Residue frames as a rotation matrix with the C-alpha (Angstrom) as fourth column:
MET 1
0.576 0.817 0.030 0.00
0.817 -0.577 0.008 -0.01
0.024 0.020 -1.000 -0.03
ALA 2
-0.310 -0.704 0.639 1.54
0.706 -0.621 -0.341 3.28
0.637 0.346 0.689 -1.09
HIS 3
-0.236 0.208 -0.949 1.70
0.829 -0.466 -0.308 6.12
-0.507 -0.860 -0.062 1.30
GLN 4
0.261 0.520 0.813 -0.38
0.838 -0.540 0.076 8.99
0.479 0.662 -0.577 0.28
HIS 5
-0.803 -0.523 -0.287 0.83
0.595 -0.732 -0.331 12.54
-0.037 -0.436 0.899 0.88
ALA 6
0.188 0.824 -0.535 -1.40
0.625 -0.521 -0.582 15.29
-0.758 -0.225 -0.612 1.71
PRO 7
0.423 -0.028 0.906 -1.97
0.853 -0.325 -0.409 17.53
0.306 0.945 -0.114 -1.23
PRO 8
-0.650 -0.747 -0.143 0.36
0.757 -0.618 -0.214 20.52
0.071 -0.247 0.966 -1.23
HIS 9
0.573 0.820 0.021 -1.36
0.811 -0.570 0.134 23.73
0.122 -0.060 -0.991 -0.15
THR 10
-0.203 -0.583 0.786 -0.32
0.337 -0.796 -0.504 27.26
0.919 0.162 0.358 -0.30
PRO 11
-0.628 0.019 -0.778 -0.02
0.774 -0.093 -0.627 28.82
-0.084 -0.995 0.044 3.15
ARG 12
0.003 0.684 0.730 -2.98
0.461 -0.648 0.606 31.06
0.887 0.334 -0.318 3.75
PHE 13
-0.924 -0.377 -0.059 -2.84
0.234 -0.438 -0.868 33.70
0.302 -0.816 0.493 6.34
HIS 14
0.101 0.993 -0.060 -5.92
0.669 -0.023 0.742 33.68
0.736 -0.116 -0.667 8.27
GLN 15
-0.514 -0.131 0.848 -6.82
-0.390 -0.844 -0.367 36.49
0.764 -0.520 0.382 10.44
ARG 16
-0.735 0.283 -0.616 -7.82
0.644 0.572 -0.507 35.37
0.209 -0.770 -0.603 13.90
THR 17
-0.007 0.768 0.640 -11.19
0.068 -0.638 0.767 36.74
0.998 0.049 -0.048 14.59
ARG 18
-0.973 -0.226 -0.039 -11.35
0.057 -0.075 -0.996 38.22
0.222 -0.971 0.086 18.04
PRO 19
-0.273 0.927 -0.259 -14.62
0.960 0.280 -0.010 37.96
0.063 -0.251 -0.966 19.94
HIS 20
-0.088 0.360 0.929 -16.88
0.188 -0.910 0.370 40.98
0.978 0.207 0.012 19.84
ARG 21
-0.627 -0.148 -0.765 -16.53
0.777 -0.042 -0.628 42.85
0.060 -0.988 0.141 23.07
PRO 22
0.512 0.838 -0.191 -19.00
0.857 -0.513 0.047 45.36
-0.058 -0.188 -0.980 24.49
SER 23
0.104 -0.497 0.861 -18.10
0.443 -0.752 -0.488 48.88
0.890 0.432 0.143 23.67
ARG 24
-0.861 -0.410 -0.301 -17.00
0.460 -0.373 -0.806 51.26
0.218 -0.832 0.510 26.32
SER 25
-0.636 0.676 0.372 -20.37
-0.601 -0.737 0.311 53.01
0.484 -0.025 0.875 26.03
PHE 26
0.229 0.632 -0.740 -22.12
0.007 0.759 0.650 49.75
0.973 -0.154 0.169 27.03
ALA 27
-0.162 -0.408 -0.898 -20.04
0.877 0.357 -0.321 49.59
0.452 -0.840 0.300 30.27
LEU 28
-0.947 -0.194 0.256 -20.19
0.097 -0.933 -0.348 53.38
0.306 -0.304 0.902 30.80
VAL 29
-0.318 0.899 0.300 -24.04
-0.583 -0.435 0.686 53.64
0.748 0.043 0.662 30.61
ASN 30
0.455 0.611 -0.648 -24.73
0.085 0.694 0.715 50.59
0.886 -0.381 0.264 32.71
GLY 31
-0.406 -0.708 -0.578 -21.93
0.787 0.050 -0.615 51.36
0.465 -0.705 0.536 35.17
LEU 32
-0.921 0.049 0.385 -23.06
-0.178 -0.935 -0.306 54.94
0.345 -0.350 0.871 35.74
THR 33
0.063 0.997 -0.051 -26.68
-0.457 0.075 0.887 53.71
0.887 -0.033 0.460 36.10
PHE 34
0.318 0.035 -0.948 -25.68
0.560 0.799 0.217 51.25
0.765 -0.600 0.234 38.65
VAL 35
-0.642 -0.697 -0.318 -23.45
0.681 -0.330 -0.654 53.79
0.351 -0.637 0.687 40.58
VAL 36
-0.690 0.501 0.522 -26.30
-0.451 -0.862 0.231 56.43
0.566 -0.076 0.821 40.57
HIS 37
0.271 0.879 -0.392 -28.68
-0.222 0.454 0.863 53.89
0.937 -0.146 0.318 41.84
VAL 38
0.049 -0.343 -0.938 -26.41
0.890 0.442 -0.115 52.77
0.454 -0.829 0.327 44.83
LEU 39
-0.890 -0.444 0.104 -25.69
0.334 -0.790 -0.513 56.39
0.310 -0.422 0.852 45.62
LEU 40
-0.333 0.835 0.438 -29.37
-0.555 -0.549 0.625 57.17
0.763 -0.035 0.646 45.73
ALA 41
0.472 0.482 -0.738 -30.06
0.224 0.744 0.629 54.06
0.853 -0.462 0.243 47.89
CYS 42
-0.209 -0.591 -0.779 -27.45
0.929 0.130 -0.348 55.12
0.307 -0.796 0.522 50.35
ALA 43
-0.935 -0.328 -0.131 -28.00
0.354 -0.878 -0.323 58.92
-0.009 -0.348 0.937 50.41
ALA 44
-0.677 0.735 -0.044 -31.67
-0.714 -0.641 0.280 59.39
0.178 0.221 0.959 49.44
GLU 45
-0.959 0.278 -0.060 -33.61
0.284 0.938 -0.199 56.64
0.002 -0.208 -0.978 51.15
ASP 46
-0.315 0.875 -0.368 -36.67
0.155 -0.335 -0.929 58.84
-0.936 -0.350 -0.030 51.71
LEU 47
-0.203 0.205 -0.958 -36.72
-0.873 -0.480 0.083 59.83
-0.443 0.853 0.276 47.98
LEU 48
-0.776 -0.092 -0.624 -36.62
-0.459 0.760 0.460 56.11
0.432 0.643 -0.632 46.87
ALA 49
-0.865 0.476 -0.158 -39.26
0.454 0.608 -0.652 55.26
-0.214 -0.636 -0.742 49.44
THR 50
-0.625 0.641 -0.445 -41.70
-0.581 -0.763 -0.282 57.76
-0.521 0.083 0.850 47.91
ARG 51
-0.276 0.577 0.769 -44.83
0.398 0.797 -0.455 55.96
-0.875 0.181 -0.449 46.84
VAL 52
-0.963 -0.095 -0.251 -45.79
-0.198 -0.376 0.905 56.10
-0.180 0.922 0.344 43.22
ALA 53
-0.057 0.934 -0.352 -48.86
-0.805 0.166 0.570 53.87
0.591 0.316 0.742 43.03
GLY 54
0.814 0.493 -0.307 -50.12
-0.221 0.752 0.621 51.54
0.537 -0.438 0.721 45.63
GLN 55
0.857 -0.513 0.053 -47.15
0.207 0.438 0.875 49.48
-0.472 -0.739 0.482 47.04
ILE 56
0.387 -0.692 0.609 -44.83
0.899 0.135 -0.417 50.60
0.206 0.709 0.675 44.23
ASN 57
0.718 -0.258 -0.647 -42.29
0.186 -0.824 0.535 53.24
-0.671 -0.504 -0.544 45.25
LEU 58
0.801 -0.399 -0.446 -39.58
-0.595 -0.609 -0.524 55.05
-0.062 0.686 -0.725 43.34
GLY 59
-0.171 -0.855 0.490 -36.97
-0.759 0.431 0.488 52.54
-0.628 -0.289 -0.723 44.36
VAL 60
-0.012 0.281 0.960 -38.89
0.329 0.907 -0.262 49.75
-0.944 0.312 -0.103 42.50
VAL 61
0.938 0.338 -0.080 -39.33
0.065 -0.396 -0.916 52.06
-0.341 0.854 -0.393 39.52
ALA 62
0.419 -0.855 -0.305 -35.61
-0.889 -0.455 0.053 52.85
-0.184 0.249 -0.951 39.43
VAL 63
-0.356 -0.529 0.771 -34.71
-0.331 0.842 0.425 49.11
-0.874 -0.103 -0.474 39.58
LEU 64
0.386 0.568 0.728 -37.10
0.527 0.512 -0.679 48.33
-0.758 0.645 -0.101 36.74
ALA 65
0.944 -0.124 -0.305 -35.67
-0.304 -0.688 -0.659 51.22
-0.128 0.715 -0.687 34.71
GLN 66
0.004 -1.000 -0.025 -32.09
-0.907 -0.014 0.420 50.05
-0.420 0.021 -0.907 35.30
GLY 67
-0.279 -0.109 0.954 -32.97
0.044 0.991 0.126 46.49
-0.959 0.077 -0.271 34.39
SER 68
0.758 0.586 0.287 -34.76
0.367 -0.018 -0.930 47.64
-0.539 0.810 -0.229 31.27
LEU 69
0.683 -0.576 -0.448 -31.70
-0.701 -0.690 -0.181 49.74
-0.205 0.437 -0.876 30.25
LEU 70
-0.247 -0.831 0.498 -29.47
-0.643 0.525 0.558 46.80
-0.725 -0.182 -0.664 30.85
LEU 71
0.073 0.444 0.893 -31.61
0.399 0.808 -0.434 44.50
-0.914 0.388 -0.118 28.71
TRP 72
0.956 0.273 -0.105 -31.92
0.029 -0.445 -0.895 47.14
-0.291 0.853 -0.433 25.84
THR 73
0.424 -0.855 -0.299 -28.15
-0.875 -0.471 0.108 47.74
-0.233 0.216 -0.948 25.78
ALA 74
-0.408 -0.517 0.752 -27.35
-0.340 0.851 0.401 44.06
-0.848 -0.092 -0.523 25.92
ALA 75
0.478 0.659 0.581 -29.83
0.444 0.389 -0.807 43.42
-0.758 0.644 -0.107 23.05
ARG 76
0.926 -0.171 -0.336 -28.10
-0.354 -0.700 -0.620 46.13
-0.129 0.694 -0.709 20.98
TYR 77
-0.030 -0.975 0.222 -24.67
-0.847 0.143 0.512 44.61
-0.531 -0.172 -0.830 21.80
ASP 78
-0.218 0.011 0.976 -25.87
0.088 0.996 0.009 41.19
-0.972 0.087 -0.219 20.73
ARG 79
0.816 0.498 0.295 -27.35
0.343 -0.005 -0.940 42.43
-0.467 0.867 -0.174 17.51
ALA 80
0.646 -0.652 -0.396 -24.08
-0.754 -0.624 -0.202 44.30
-0.115 0.430 -0.896 16.69
ALA 81
-0.245 -0.758 0.605 -22.12
-0.611 0.605 0.511 41.16
-0.753 -0.245 -0.611 17.44
HIS 82
0.143 0.390 0.910 -24.27
0.403 0.816 -0.413 39.09
-0.904 0.426 -0.040 15.08
GLU 83
0.962 0.227 -0.150 -24.11
-0.003 -0.541 -0.841 41.69
-0.272 0.810 -0.520 12.35
GLU 84
0.300 -0.923 -0.239 -20.29
-0.916 -0.349 0.196 41.91
-0.264 0.160 -0.951 12.62
ALA 85
-0.315 -0.368 0.875 -19.98
-0.201 0.927 0.318 37.98
-0.927 -0.076 -0.366 12.52
ALA 86
0.561 0.644 0.520 -22.23
0.445 0.295 -0.846 37.93
-0.698 0.706 -0.121 9.43
TYR 87
0.868 -0.279 -0.411 -20.19
-0.451 -0.790 -0.415 40.62
-0.209 0.546 -0.811 7.82
GLU 88
-0.091 -0.979 0.185 -16.92
-0.847 0.174 0.502 38.80
-0.523 -0.111 -0.845 8.52
SER 89
-0.142 0.112 0.984 -18.33
0.182 0.980 -0.085 35.45
-0.973 0.167 -0.159 7.27
ALA 90
0.835 0.535 0.129 -19.54
0.279 -0.209 -0.937 37.17
-0.474 0.819 -0.324 4.07
GLU 91
0.567 -0.718 -0.404 -15.96
-0.799 -0.599 -0.057 38.64
-0.200 0.355 -0.913 3.49
GLU 92
-0.230 -0.710 0.666 -14.38
-0.501 0.672 0.545 35.22
-0.834 -0.208 -0.510 3.78
HIS 93
-0.012 0.300 0.954 -16.44
0.536 0.807 -0.248 33.80
-0.844 0.508 -0.171 0.90
């Protein structure tokens, strides 16, 4: 049985794709929102305890707003990562 050699190939320089990382604005927006919320919780307890409707107070509204902002920015980051990956795969072909 004859030994078969691998077909010769020309070296191709592949660019290593680095994973998409959240931008600084993602961290800045969510980090500042968190810091403001913690500072308000520590310094303005009475403000956050202000009732808005029924048992819901400003603290609950602030947490819901912060969570919504986090989800929205994460969805934007995810969409941008998918678009970038699709663009890179289209360039390779």
